[in-house]
N, C-alpha and C positions, 0 to 999 in steps of 0.2 A: 503492499499500500504505500502510495507516495505523500508523503505528507510536506505542506508549504510552509517554509520557513517564515515566521512572523515578520512583520514589517518593523525595521528598525526604527525608533523614534528619532525625532531629530536631536541634535546637540544643542544645549542650552548654555547660553554663556560661554561657548566654546569651551566645555566640559561635556563628556561622555557621560551618560546615564548609567547609574549602578547595575551590576549584572545579577540576575537570578542568584538567590542564593544555594538553589540546588542546581541551577546550568549558568555557571560564571560567564560563560561565552555570550549569553543573550541578555542583551542590555534592558531594562526595564523601569518605568516610571511609576508603577503600580507596587505598592507595600502592604502586606497583611494588616488587617485592622486590629489585630490583637497583639503581636509581638513586632510589627514594622519592619519586617525583613523584607527585602524585595521578592518580589515574585514575578514569573513570567506567565504568558496565557496560559501556558501547558499545566502550572502548578495552581493555577488560580481555581479556589472554591468558593463558591457564590454563598455569600452570608444576607442575612436580613440587611445589614448595611455594608457593601462594598464587598471585599474579598478576603479570604483567610489562606494561609498557607495549609498543607496536608497535616503537619505535624500539629498545628493549635486544633485542627478538626479532631485528629485521634484522641488528642488529651481531653478534649471536652466532651466526647463520648460517653465516657463512664459517669459523667456528672448529670448526664441528660435525665429526665424525668421517666421513671419507668412507666409504661403505659397500664392503665387500670380499668377494670371493668365498671359497670353500670354502679353497682353498689362498693366500689373501691376495692375489690380484690384483683389480683394478678390475673391476667386471662393465661389459660395453659392450653396447649394443644390438644388434649384428651383432656376432655372436661369430667371423666370419670376416675380418675387415679384412686382418689380417697374412698368413692364408692366401691371399687373392685377390692381395695385393700381390707375396706372393713368387712366385706364378702369371705372374704380369706380367712381374715381371723376369726370370724363366727364359727366357719366350717373347719379350721383347723382346732379351735378349741372345741368345737363339738365332737371330734372324733377324739379329742383328748378324754372327754369326760365321758363318752357315750360306751366307747369301746376299750380305749388302752388303761386306765383308771377311773371307774366312777365314782371314788370317793372324792375326785376334785370337784362334783358338782355340791357338795357340802362345804368344800373350802371356798369356792369361788361365789356360791349364791349368795343371795339376799336373805340371809339368815339370822334370825332373832329368836330367842327365847328365854321366857324367865320362867323356870319350873315352880319356885317356890320363892316366896318374898326377900329379897337380898342376893338372890341369885341371878344372874345375868348373864346371857351368852350371846355371842355375834354382835350385831350392830349395838344391841343395847349395854353390850360390857363396856362400849367406850370407844375414842378415838382409833384406837388399833385395829378395829375391825370396820371402821367406814369404809375402808376400800372396798367392800362387798357392793355399795351402791354402784361402783364403776364396774366390776369385773362380773356381777351378775348379768350385765346387758350383752355378756358374751358366750353365755351358758343358755342353752335349751333343752327341753323335756323330751325331745324326740325328732324323729325325722320331719314328720308333718308340721311341727312347730317351726323348725329352722327353716323348712321348704318355704313355708308361706312368708314368715318376715324376710328371707332373702330376696324373694320374688318381690314384694311390696318396696325392698331397699332399691331393688335394679330398678323399678319404675320410677319412682320419686326422686332417688337420688340425683342420678345424671343432671337434670334438668335445673336443680336448685344448685349444685356445685359447679355448674358453669356461670351462672348468674351472679353468685355470691362469692365464688375463688375458693380455692381449696382449705384454707386456714379458716375462712368464716363459716363454711359448709361445715368442717369437722366440731367446731366449735358448738354450732345449731344443734347437731347430732347429739353430740355428749351432754350439753346442759339438758337438753329433753330427756335424755336417758335419766339423768341425775336426780332432776326434780320428779321424776314420775317415781323412782325409786324411794326417794324421800317422802313423796305422801303415801306410799304404801307402808314405810315404816310408820308414819305418824297414826293412821288410819288403825293398823294392827300390828302393833310392835311386840307384844308379847309372846305369840306364836305365830310367826311370818317365815315362811319360805318362798322366795319369787325369783324366778328367772326369765331371761329373754330380751329380747331387742324390741319389744313391742312398745314399749315408752318411745323409745328414740324413733321408731316408724310412726307413731302419732305426733310426735313431734315435725317430722316433715311432713305429715299432712296439715297439719297447721299452719305451717310455713309454706306451703303449697297454695291455700286458700289466700293466705295474705298477697301471694306474688300474683295470682290470678286477680286478685280484686286491685291491685295496683295496675295491672296491666288492661284492665279491663277485658279480660277474657271472660266469657260465660263460666259463671261457677257450677251450673249443672254438673257435670261428670263429677268434678271432684266432690262437691258435697253428697252426690248421691255415695261416692265411695267411702266418705266418711260415714254416711249414716249407715251404710252396711256395715262397716266395720264395729260401729257402737253397739248395731243390734246383736251381733255376734259377742261383742264384748259382755255386754248384759243378760244376753240368754244360755251361754255355754258355759256350765259349770267348770271350775278350775282355773278360768282365766281372771286374772288380777286387773281389776276395773280401773283401781287407784293408780296405777302404773301408766294405764293408757290417757286416762284423764289429766293427770300431770303432765305428764308428756305432751299431749294436746295443747294445753294451756302455754307450758313453756315455750314450745315450738312456734305458737301464733306470737307471744309476745317476744322473744327474741327476734323473729322476722320482721314484726314492725319496727323494732328499736333498729335493725341493720338496714330496713329498705326504705324506710322514712327518715332516716337522719339526714340533718343540713349537709350540704355538701362542704360547707367551709368548718363544720366540727363532726365530721362524719366519723373519723376514727377514735375519737373522744366518745361520741354517743355511743358507737357500737362497741366499744369496750366496756363501756358502764354497763350497758345493757348485759353483756356476758358476765361480768362480775356481780351483777343485781341477781342474775340466775343461780349462781354459785352461792352467793349470798342466802339466797331462798332457799337451798338446799341444806345448808348449815342450818339455817333456822327450823327448818322442818325436822331435822334430826335431833336439835336439843329439845324442841317441842314434844318429840316422840318419847325422849328420853325421860322429860319432866314427868310426862304423863303417866309414864309406868312407875314414877316414885310416888304420885299421888295417892 
């Protein structure tokens, strides 16, 4: 390919113009607006005002603001990474507790028992057992139980993960499950054993309702799905309705805080929303423990 040599600028005052800092043989009257070094047409990079040299453009690249999604999350090529990881963890824990060592169901489940006054086991025993509020979200009671929850997670998760970003979606999922388990403990803390991701799944349902409402999407399908799940919750014995209701409310409230936060203070409002839900979880546990002391 033939490249034409740039036209040499005229000599000013009898003195030659400076040469380009990368191509000294090429005289130029243009300098980089950032560092002032002379640059020839081949080295010029257009800027908002004037031109920059390649080095200044490269140095400024790491400091450019990273693009964010609608609600402040970082856009990702695959919007379902966290959803897939959560499904994988649930399946892994299910295989461990169902086939490898069933005793882990009791170690990880939401367990609380007060056999006689003054004797407390599980979450009722104190903060050292509060981990169960989290681990119980990954334990399931059978193949049908985990299959239903994982299908629901796969249906609801990717859409929310794409619009919220991975970190915010994970926070939404976890706080929904934690508040749901906290409510379960408050309502029946003296003889409680509950497992499953249903509280977190109901949180995703609540968040989906908020998202549809915000986007003016018809609510009929998601409301029908919610009503169907609530009917099952209250009509089938053995289902922990407290975790479902707690997760549903927590998911909706968290979604409101994340999706309606003003842009100027979005990170602060979203962080306070998540922190508030964690505070609600602690409050529910403390009230549940105090109730057992009454």
